[in-house]
Each structure stands twice: as structure tokens, then as C-alpha cells.
TIRO-2110 file (N, C-alpha, C; in Angstrom, 1 decimal):
// TIRO-2110
153.1, 98.2, 89.0, N, 1, A
153.4, 96.9, 88.4, CA, 1, A
152.3, 96.3, 87.7, C, 1, A
151.1, 96.4, 88.3, N, 2, A
149.9, 95.9, 87.6, CA, 2, A
149.6, 96.6, 86.3, C, 2, A
149.9, 97.8, 86.2, N, 3, A
149.7, 98.6, 85.0, CA, 3, A
150.6, 98.1, 83.9, C, 3, A
151.9, 97.8, 84.2, N, 4, A
152.8, 97.2, 83.3, CA, 4, A
152.4, 95.9, 82.8, C, 4, A
151.9, 95.0, 83.7, N, 5, A
151.5, 93.7, 83.3, CA, 5, A
150.2, 93.8, 82.3, C, 5, A
149.3, 94.6, 82.7, N, 6, A
148.1, 94.7, 81.9, CA, 6, A
148.4, 95.3, 80.5, C, 6, A
149.3, 96.3, 80.5, N, 7, A
149.7, 96.9, 79.2, CA, 7, A
150.4, 95.9, 78.4, C, 7, A
151.3, 95.1, 78.9, N, 8, A
152.0, 94.0, 78.2, CA, 8, A
151.0, 93.0, 77.6, C, 8, A
150.0, 92.6, 78.4, N, 9, A
149.0, 91.6, 78.0, CA, 9, A
148.2, 92.2, 76.8, C, 9, A
147.9, 93.5, 76.9, N, 10, A
147.1, 94.2, 75.9, CA, 10, A
147.9, 94.2, 74.6, C, 10, A
149.1, 94.5, 74.7, N, 11, A
150.0, 94.6, 73.5, CA, 11, A
150.1, 93.2, 72.9, C, 11, A
150.3, 92.2, 73.7, N, 12, A
150.4, 90.8, 73.2, CA, 12, A
149.1, 90.4, 72.6, C, 12, A
147.9, 90.8, 73.2, N, 13, A
146.6, 90.5, 72.6, CA, 13, A
146.4, 91.1, 71.2, C, 13, A
146.8, 92.3, 71.0, N, 14, A
146.7, 92.9, 69.7, CA, 14, A
147.6, 92.2, 68.7, C, 14, A
148.9, 91.9, 69.1, N, 15, A
149.8, 91.2, 68.2, CA, 15, A
149.2, 89.9, 67.9, C, 15, A
148.6, 89.2, 68.8, N, 16, A
148.1, 87.8, 68.6, CA, 16, A
147.0, 87.9, 67.5, C, 16, A
146.1, 88.9, 67.7, N, 17, A
145.0, 89.0, 66.7, CA, 17, A
145.4, 89.3, 65.3, C, 17, A
146.4, 90.2, 65.2, N, 18, A
147.0, 90.6, 63.9, CA, 18, A
147.6, 89.3, 63.3, C, 18, A
148.4, 88.6, 64.1, N, 19, A
149.0, 87.4, 63.6, CA, 19, A
148.0, 86.3, 63.2, C, 19, A
146.9, 86.2, 63.9, N, 20, A
145.8, 85.3, 63.5, CA, 20, A
145.3, 85.6, 62.2, C, 20, A
145.0, 86.9, 61.9, N, 21, A
144.4, 87.3, 60.6, CA, 21, A
145.5, 87.1, 59.5, C, 21, A
146.7, 87.2, 59.9, N, 22, A
147.8, 86.9, 58.8, CA, 22, A
147.9, 85.4, 58.5, C, 22, A
147.6, 84.5, 59.5, N, 23, A
147.8, 83.1, 59.3, CA, 23, A
146.5, 82.4, 58.8, C, 23, A
145.4, 83.1, 58.8, N, 24, A
144.1, 82.4, 58.4, CA, 24, A
144.1, 81.9, 57.0, C, 24, A
144.6, 82.7, 56.0, N, 25, A
144.4, 82.2, 54.6, CA, 25, A
145.4, 81.0, 54.3, C, 25, A
146.4, 80.7, 55.0, N, 26, A
147.3, 79.7, 54.6, CA, 26, A
146.8, 78.3, 54.8, C, 26, A
146.9, 77.5, 53.8, N, 27, A
146.5, 76.1, 53.9, CA, 27, A
145.0, 75.8, 53.7, C, 27, A
144.2, 76.8, 53.4, N, 28, A
142.8, 76.6, 53.3, CA, 28, A
142.5, 76.2, 51.8, C, 28, A
141.7, 75.1, 51.7, N, 29, A
141.3, 74.7, 50.4, CA, 29, A
139.8, 74.9, 50.3, C, 29, A
139.3, 75.4, 49.2, N, 30, A
137.9, 75.7, 49.0, CA, 30, A
137.2, 74.4, 48.5, C, 30, A
135.9, 74.4, 48.5, N, 31, A
135.1, 73.3, 47.9, CA, 31, A
135.4, 73.2, 46.4, C, 31, A
135.5, 74.4, 45.8, N, 32, A
135.7, 74.4, 44.3, CA, 32, A
137.1, 73.8, 44.0, C, 32, A
138.1, 74.0, 44.8, N, 33, A
139.4, 73.4, 44.5, CA, 33, A
139.4, 71.9, 44.7, C, 33, A
138.7, 71.5, 45.7, N, 34, A
138.7, 70.0, 46.0, CA, 34, A
137.7, 69.3, 45.2, C, 34, A
136.7, 70.0, 44.7, N, 35, A
135.6, 69.3, 43.9, CA, 35, A
134.6, 68.6, 44.8, C, 35, A
134.5, 69.0, 46.1, N, 36, A
133.7, 68.3, 47.1, CA, 36, A
132.5, 69.2, 47.5, C, 36, A
132.0, 70.1, 46.6, N, 37, A
131.0, 71.0, 46.9, CA, 37, A
129.6, 70.3, 47.2, C, 37, A
129.0, 70.6, 48.3, N, 38, A
127.7, 70.1, 48.6, CA, 38, A
126.7, 71.0, 47.9, C, 38, A
125.6, 70.5, 47.4, N, 39, A
124.6, 71.3, 46.7, CA, 39, A
124.1, 72.4, 47.7, C, 39, A
124.0, 73.6, 47.1, N, 40, A
123.5, 74.8, 47.9, CA, 40, A
124.5, 75.5, 48.8, C, 40, A
125.8, 75.1, 48.7, N, 41, A
126.8, 75.8, 49.5, CA, 41, A
127.6, 76.6, 48.5, C, 41, A
128.3, 77.6, 49.1, N, 42, A
129.2, 78.5, 48.3, CA, 42, A
130.4, 77.7, 47.9, C, 42, A
130.8, 77.7, 46.6, N, 43, A
132.0, 77.0, 46.2, CA, 43, A
133.3, 77.5, 46.8, C, 43, A
133.3, 78.7, 47.3, N, 44, A
134.5, 79.3, 48.0, CA, 44, A
134.6, 78.9, 49.5, C, 44, A
133.6, 78.2, 50.0, N, 45, A
133.6, 77.8, 51.4, CA, 45, A
134.7, 76.8, 51.6, C, 45, A
135.4, 76.9, 52.8, N, 46, A
136.6, 76.0, 53.0, CA, 46, A
136.1, 74.6, 53.3, C, 46, A
137.0, 73.6, 52.9, N, 47, A
136.7, 72.2, 53.3, CA, 47, A
137.2, 72.0, 54.7, C, 47, A
138.5, 72.2, 54.9, N, 48, A
139.1, 72.1, 56.2, CA, 48, A
139.9, 73.3, 56.5, C, 48, A
139.7, 73.9, 57.7, N, 49, A
140.4, 75.2, 58.0, CA, 49, A
141.7, 74.9, 58.7, C, 49, A
141.8, 73.8, 59.5, N, 50, A
143.0, 73.6, 60.3, CA, 50, A
143.2, 74.6, 61.4, C, 50, A
142.1, 75.0, 62.1, N, 51, A
142.2, 76.1, 63.1, CA, 51, A
143.1, 75.7, 64.3, C, 51, A
143.2, 74.5, 64.7, N, 52, A
144.1, 74.2, 65.8, CA, 52, A
145.5, 74.5, 65.5, C, 52, A
145.9, 74.0, 64.3, N, 53, A
147.3, 74.3, 63.9, CA, 53, A
147.5, 75.8, 63.7, C, 53, A
146.6, 76.5, 63.2, N, 54, A
146.7, 77.9, 63.0, CA, 54, A
146.8, 78.7, 64.3, C, 54, A
146.0, 78.2, 65.3, N, 55, A
146.1, 78.9, 66.6, CA, 55, A
147.4, 78.7, 67.3, C, 55, A
148.0, 77.5, 67.1, N, 56, A
149.3, 77.2, 67.6, CA, 56, A
150.4, 78.1, 66.9, C, 56, A
150.3, 78.1, 65.6, N, 57, A
151.3, 79.0, 64.9, CA, 57, A
151.1, 80.4, 65.2, C, 57, A
149.9, 80.9, 65.4, N, 58, A
149.6, 82.3, 65.8, CA, 58, A
150.2, 82.6, 67.1, C, 58, A
150.1, 81.7, 68.1, N, 59, A
150.7, 81.9, 69.4, CA, 59, A
152.2, 81.9, 69.3, C, 59, A
152.8, 81.1, 68.5, N, 60, A
154.3, 81.0, 68.4, CA, 60, A
154.8, 82.3, 67.7, C, 60, A
154.1, 82.7, 66.6, N, 61, A
154.5, 83.9, 65.9, CA, 61, A
154.4, 85.1, 66.7, C, 61, A
153.3, 85.3, 67.4, N, 62, A
153.0, 86.5, 68.2, CA, 62, A
154.0, 86.5, 69.4, C, 62, A
154.3, 85.4, 70.0, N, 63, A
155.3, 85.4, 71.1, CA, 63, A
156.7, 85.8, 70.6, C, 63, A
157.1, 85.4, 69.4, N, 64, A
158.4, 85.8, 68.8, CA, 64, A
158.3, 87.3, 68.6, C, 64, A
157.3, 87.8, 67.9, N, 65, A
157.2, 89.3, 67.7, CA, 65, A
157.2, 90.1, 69.0, C, 65, A
156.4, 89.6, 69.9, N, 66, A
156.4, 90.3, 71.2, CA, 66, A
157.7, 90.3, 71.9, C, 66, A
158.4, 89.1, 71.9, N, 67, A
159.7, 89.0, 72.5, CA, 67, A
160.7, 90.0, 71.8, C, 67, A
160.7, 90.0, 70.5, N, 68, A
161.6, 91.0, 69.8, CA, 68, A
161.2, 92.4, 70.2, C, 68, A
160.0, 92.7, 70.3, N, 69, A
159.6, 94.1, 70.7, CA, 69, A
160.1, 94.4, 72.1, C, 69, A
159.9, 93.5, 73.0, N, 70, A
160.4, 93.7, 74.4, CA, 70, A
161.9, 93.9, 74.4, C, 70, A
162.6, 93.0, 73.7, N, 71, A
164.1, 93.1, 73.6, CA, 71, A
164.5, 94.5, 73.0, C, 71, A
163.8, 94.9, 72.0, N, 72, A
164.1, 96.2, 71.4, CA, 72, A
163.8, 97.4, 72.3, C, 72, A
162.7, 97.2, 73.1, N, 73, A
162.4, 98.2, 74.1, CA, 73, A
163.5, 98.3, 75.2, C, 73, A
163.9, 97.2, 75.7, N, 74, A
164.9, 97.2, 76.8, CA, 74, A
166.3, 97.6, 76.2, C, 74, A
166.5, 97.4, 74.9, N, 75, A
167.8, 97.9, 74.3, CA, 75, A
167.8, 99.4, 74.0, C, 75, A
166.6, 100.0, 74.1, N, 76, A
166.5, 101.4, 73.9, CA, 76, A
166.1, 101.8, 72.5, C, 76, A
165.8, 100.9, 71.6, N, 77, A
165.3, 101.2, 70.3, CA, 77, A
163.9, 101.6, 70.2, C, 77, A
163.1, 101.3, 71.1, N, 78, A
161.7, 101.7, 71.1, CA, 78, A
161.3, 102.7, 72.2, C, 78, A
162.3, 103.5, 72.6, N, 79, A
162.0, 104.6, 73.6, CA, 79, A
161.1, 105.7, 72.9, C, 79, A
160.4, 106.4, 73.7, N, 80, A
159.5, 107.4, 73.2, CA, 80, A
160.4, 108.6, 72.6, C, 80, A
161.5, 108.9, 73.2, N, 81, A
162.4, 109.9, 72.7, CA, 81, A
162.9, 109.6, 71.3, C, 81, A
163.4, 108.3, 71.2, N, 82, A
164.0, 107.9, 69.9, CA, 82, A
162.9, 107.8, 68.8, C, 82, A
161.8, 107.3, 69.1, N, 83, A
160.7, 107.2, 68.1, CA, 83, A
160.2, 108.6, 67.7, C, 83, A
160.1, 109.6, 68.6, N, 84, A
159.7, 110.9, 68.3, CA, 84, A
160.7, 111.6, 67.4, C, 84, A
162.0, 111.4, 67.7, N, 85, A
163.0, 111.9, 66.8, CA, 85, A
163.0, 111.3, 65.4, C, 85, A
162.7, 110.0, 65.3, N, 86, A
162.6, 109.4, 64.0, CA, 86, A
161.5, 110.0, 63.2, C, 86, A
160.4, 110.3, 63.8, N, 87, A
159.2, 110.9, 63.1, CA, 87, A
159.3, 112.4, 62.9, C, 87, A
160.4, 113.0, 63.4, N, 88, A
160.6, 114.4, 63.3, CA, 88, A
159.8, 115.3, 64.2, C, 88, A
159.3, 114.7, 65.3, N, 89, A
158.6, 115.5, 66.3, CA, 89, A
159.4, 115.6, 67.5, C, 89, A
159.6, 116.9, 68.0, N, 90, A
160.3, 117.0, 69.3, CA, 90, A
159.6, 116.5, 70.5, C, 90, A
160.3, 116.0, 71.4, N, 91, A
159.7, 115.4, 72.6, CA, 91, A
160.0, 116.3, 73.8, C, 91, A
END
């Protein structure tokens, strides 16, 4: 039981990080776009990143993806036998 819980948490953790990297570029405005560049800073540096909102969206998106994956696993779509047949490798 503990192995299944830790595996599920590890899979969710990986999905969460991938979702975070996917949501990072959305809504970021650079200093060059806003015209608020401070002297000596890179014009491509962000003005406001909105990290709290991105972390919430990352958690929501990754929970949905994880839930769909668990549902597909329990429905039999993500079984090892089925996936090996799809890739043309006998199991």
C-alpha cells in the first residue's frame, strides 16, 4: 500500500512540474513591453510574474491530468499489456 501511495505521489509530482513549466510563460510582461525598465537591468526581465496564480493553476491542471490518468488506468487503457501491444513489443 505504501508503495502505491509513494508511486502515485511521485507521478503527481512529475506532472505538477511539467505543468508548472507549461504555465510559466503565460501572462508575463517584460520591462521592454511595459516601458518600465530600470537602468542596468535586462529589458527582457519580467515586471510581474503572478506566481501565486500560476501555482494555483498548475495544481488544478496537474490534478485534472492526474485524475484522467488514474481513470484511464482503472478503465484498462493504461495497462502494461495494452501499452506494450500498442508499441509493438510483446509482453
